[in-house]
N, C-alpha and C positions, 0 to 999 in steps of 0.2 A: 572954350568948346573942346571936347576931347577929340583926339585924332581918330579918323576912321580906321577901323580894324581892317587889316589886309585880309583878302579872301584866302581861305585855306585850300581852295580848289585851284590847282594850277591848270593852265590851258593844255589841251591835249596836243601832244607832239605829232608830227607827221608820221612817225613810226607807229603811233597808236591808231591814227586815223585809217591808215592803209589796211590793216587787218579787219577793221570794222566794215570798211567799204567792201572788201573781198568777201566777208561773211554775208553781207546783205546780198551781194551778187550771187553767191552760191545758193542762198536760200531762195532767191527769185528763180534761179534755174531749176531748183528742186520742185518748186510750186508749179512751174511751167510744165515740167515733165509729169508731175502728178495730175495736172489738169488734163493732159493728153491721155493719160491712162484712164482717168475717171470717165471721160466721154465714151470710152470703149467698154470698160468693165464695171462702171458705176463707182460711187463713193465707197460702198461697202467692200469692193474688190481691192481697194488700196491697202497696201501694207508697207511697213518700213522696209522689209526685206526685198519685196519686188521693186520698190523705188531705188533702193541701194544698188540693186543689180542693173537697173536701167542707167543710173547715174555713174556706175562704176565706182561707187563709194562703199565704205564700210557701213554696216547697220548703225553703229554707234555714231558715225559721222552725220548720218541723216537724222538720227534721233536727237542729236545735240541741237539741231535747228528748230525743233518743234516740241520735244518733250513727251509727246504722246501721239498716237494714231488719230485720236479725236481732234487734236489741235491741227494736225496736217489736213484733215478733212475740212475743217472750218476755214483754213487758209485757202484751200481750193475753191470753196464756195465764194469767198470774198473776191478772189481773183477773177472768177467767172463773172461775178456781178460787175466788177470794174470794167471788164472788157465789153460786157453787154451795154453798159452806159455809154462807153466810148463809141460803139458802133451803131447803137439804136437811138438813144435819147439825145445826146448832145448835137449830132449833126442835124436833127430835126428842128432844133431851135433857130436855125437859119431861115426856116419857112415862116410865112406870114401867120399871125395869130388866127386861131379858129380852125376851120375845116382844113385849110392847106397844111397846117402843122399836124393835125390829127392824121391826115393822109400820109405825111412824111414819116410819122412814127410807125404807122402800119407798114409802109413800104420798106423801111429799114428793118423792121421786125421780120418781114417776109424774106428779105435778102439773107439775114442771118439764119433763119429757119431753113432756107433752101440748102445752105451748107451743112446744117446740123442734121439734115435728113440722112447724111452719110456718117457723120461723126457722133451724133447724139446730143441731147440737151440735158445739162445738169439739173435744171429746174424740174424737168419732167421725170427723169430717171430717179432723181433724189426724192421726189414726192412719193414715188412708188416704194422706194426703200425705207423711207422714214415717216410715212404718213401716220403710223400707229406706234412710233417709237419716240417718246418724249426725251428731250435732252438738248445739249448745246448745238449739235449738228442740225437737228431738226429746226431749232430756233433760228439758226443762221440762215437756213434755206427759206423758211417761212417769212423771215424779215425781208430778205432780198426780193422774193416774189411779191410780197405785199407792197414794198416800196415802188416797184415797177408798175404794178396795177394802180396804185394811187396816182402815179404820174400820168398814166393813160386816162384815168378818171378825171384828173384836173384838166387835161387837154380837151376832153369832151365838154366840161363845164365852161371852159373859155370859148369853145365854139358856140355854145348856147348864148353866152354873154355877147358875143360878136354878132349875133343874129343869123348865124349860118344854120343852126339847128333849131327846131321848134322849142318854144319856151317850156312846153310841158314834157320835154324829153327827160326820161329817167336815166341819168348819167350812169348810175350803177348797173342798170339793166343793159344799156348799150355796151358798157365795158365788158360785162359778163359775156355778151354775145360775141364780141370781137375776140376775147380770150378763148372762147369755146372753139372758134375757127382754128386757132393755132394748135390747140390740143387735138382736134379732129384731123388736122393736116399731118401731124406727126404719126398718128395712128394709121391713117390711110397710106401715107407714103412709106413709112418705115416697116410697118407690120404687114399691110395688105399689098404693098408695092403697086398702088394705083398710079399709073403714069400721068394722069391728068389732075392729080390732087392739088398741085400748086395753082393752076388756073381756076380750079373750082373754089379755092379759098379766096382768091382775088374777086371772083364773081360774087361770092357770098358777102364779102366785105362791102362791095358796091351796093348790094341789095340792102344791107343794114343801113348804110348812109342814106340811101334814097328814102328809106322809110321814115327817117327822122329829119331829113334836110328840108329847109324852106326852099321851094323852087327858085332857082336862079342864084341862090346865095352860096358863097364859098367856092366858086368855080375855080378851075385851074389857072385862069388868067387874072385872078385877084392879085393886086400889087403885093409883091414880096417885100418884107422888111427884114433884111439880113441882120444877123447878130442875135445874141441871146436876149430874151425878154425878161426883165426883172420880175415880172409878175408870174412867170412860169416857175413852177416848183421843181427844182432839180431833185432827182432821187438822191437820197443821202446814202452814199455807199457804205456798206458794212466795213469797208477798209478804213473809213473815216470815223467810225463810231464803234462803241462796244457792242458785242453781241447781246441780244435780248436775254 
């Protein structure tokens, strides 16, 4: 038997690992700053120059981490989606299957929305900026939004399976109505400055649920089953997959 050939790749030294870690930390800091800017001025307002000024770095230093303005914008979309998952989707998995979980998803969405009334929502502002502009940035945005809406739709389907919502419930229609509430809330709160828009969105959500709910099913005192449910479909973060 021939001897095994030694690998030509030597293990990375500590001296090599440290610059890599520092580079990743710097890139994460740039993306964080870019996300803060994007919520205020939109993805289209992002520029390597403006970001370099905020980070007190050279333009070439910022450019080295992304290679293009487009890649910077996509990185911001991915980071936004990751944070959305962490704040909205994953905490709701501790709620019982069915209507309690659907309510938790909406409640978490509302909490995030109440903050974004002041800061702005990348999904909404990005849709306005890129709705008629094909390309990788639009694809990343559309993929993120579609992933989240698919998760909401699956939560509705599970509520039907659990007997909390009527068997003839159109899950796509119900999801559409819930999504419409969030879009209307942003318009009413950010543009029209309606002071009671948050409560109206909550009231509207309850009206939607009551229209589809089986009387007495999926009430708040249903037994909670903490922990992630294996049948629930986690949104696949663009951070973990290639852009469409």
